[in-house]
Steps between C-alpha positions, in 0.01 A plus 500: 500500500619849417597659837379839384145364470496335840313686772727423793410662833796674667679273745812539713615463858319168522508326837364198685193710579415626150649251250184288486255778423732643236556165333125454484459851354743438215341161427149645489509655154404193301179502298436149631325531840553133584878529446503814712315320781726192485817710519361719777423198718822319408719797587309559823542141620860468384603820673310404816673161494840670487406733785346232720792260461767775498628332184877520463692567178666160533164325531353687204799414282465135602135519395590646160766233448247232597243631248772520234588135565130405477482660156826349380392141569170539315466328163231388257436196722578641845327803648674580827292815549180293501668273754588801715143629477377153596715455811407851621131411478442778248393274212217350702399839639475664156305206357259508795440874449468492121307173473270480804294186525149479644411211729480157341713594198849364439765703678815617327860408577844610379611472137858413591806560284475194272193554285589497130315593182605203289282228652342277237125470443378168629183296456301373795647176633852558371806474725655831603813352657736244351713446811537121545595548866181685590195335654224513238177675585175596332357850537124542441360852531195713435469875454182680604395859550384642833143390420600137446480505121774322299748729325614369164794598281716624788872507422679311776875528543643224722854437623689300764848372584642158420550236767829660611330834568635682192303679231592424141637851446761439771682250279768643272443226240122555481380452143122482530253592775415228751294501816284778357217535250210713381149364448142622485192397693232315308135599461425368849791688659703180539869438442721208595856390442775270626797629695721396792428561865657831606798497735630763740813683389724797581468821305832601340722598791839531333448870428446821698145406606625170639774679693240736646288205615806351667571824686137504614529136614220400264494180297447518120249214467157498342238231568400266218267679258382538143446839333187601306418820311155567354412749226176577322355834389240621746658319795755622751845364430581226752849382595490229763648169611387185675705381797532145633351480848738382771819612325775579755522856366123562490520760778839652414492557124797721409278716276178503710284335233305240700135560587267259674258498208780395262604189694412177319510125550570225249294183505556162331329439167213252519406267213254748351749787488778270381288382207362843407833682509734214404707486818601223736266403783643646819698777328481849648204718402427864576150636442442870545241766416621850410267799528569812291351843560396745231694818427207701638485302825873548554490867402210582731664319791837664433345848490303438819804377689716784366256765618481347847875449535587851383231658717648319800838650409351847473602534136304750288490318169261397228498187286579529129480173306501323834822664622533778759625843399505824702158665528577867449148607403 
């Protein structure tokens, strides 16, 4: 931007007492009210954090070096910043705010750093995993709306680790996707596929996020789970996962993803299921019903919760496209 066209308020002799208000002033010239609001709140909280903790130069430099290291280890198949957001609880918090779920609908969970966009389309009944060491299982699911009606033609993205607890993208010699697929629900809202029973595993802990967990005396393990993502126009985007009940890490998930409503149990296939789905009698079966909410249901609930939360904070704002901005009228 041409400096001569910038309307910069005069600033000098900035101190602990006036740096925050002046930083907010200079950041408040954008034509985007949402950006202005985000920066105003970010600067306020960051500056208050520094004041409250009496943050030292050495500590701040260590923070900058840590964030630099987080960025440097990121790649097309490893997103360390998502991992950092996950272990700080921020991923789950943002999802809960942006995608609120009414009672009796499927709750969301964390995306995680290992979703990819190259999963192959798969027909119902096909095998998602080709790991010979994994314990085979059959997954039978339905998708309904909040009124109990089947939802057809939903795009479902599914992914899990292999039996050693590694995602396919973690292997340097990966040639084709495995342990992941994309399918669509049929006219009755059904979908089913073959996979392997999920196993618990550690999130990548050889990088800066892992070192932080070690300093905090936290373990890096996640309970056994399988990821699901649902997309269909008119319905709120749902990212979730199903977690095996009784896993040793059920109550100490490193990324805070477990919710009671997402705990599941496998049961052995009886003769009827074995014949209908072409699996061995006694093999592991998971049956689960997912409930999606409409865009309008989610939007109305999000707006209602936003108004209440911001009123409790004493913030004078209004909602524009579902997001708060300063109310200067």
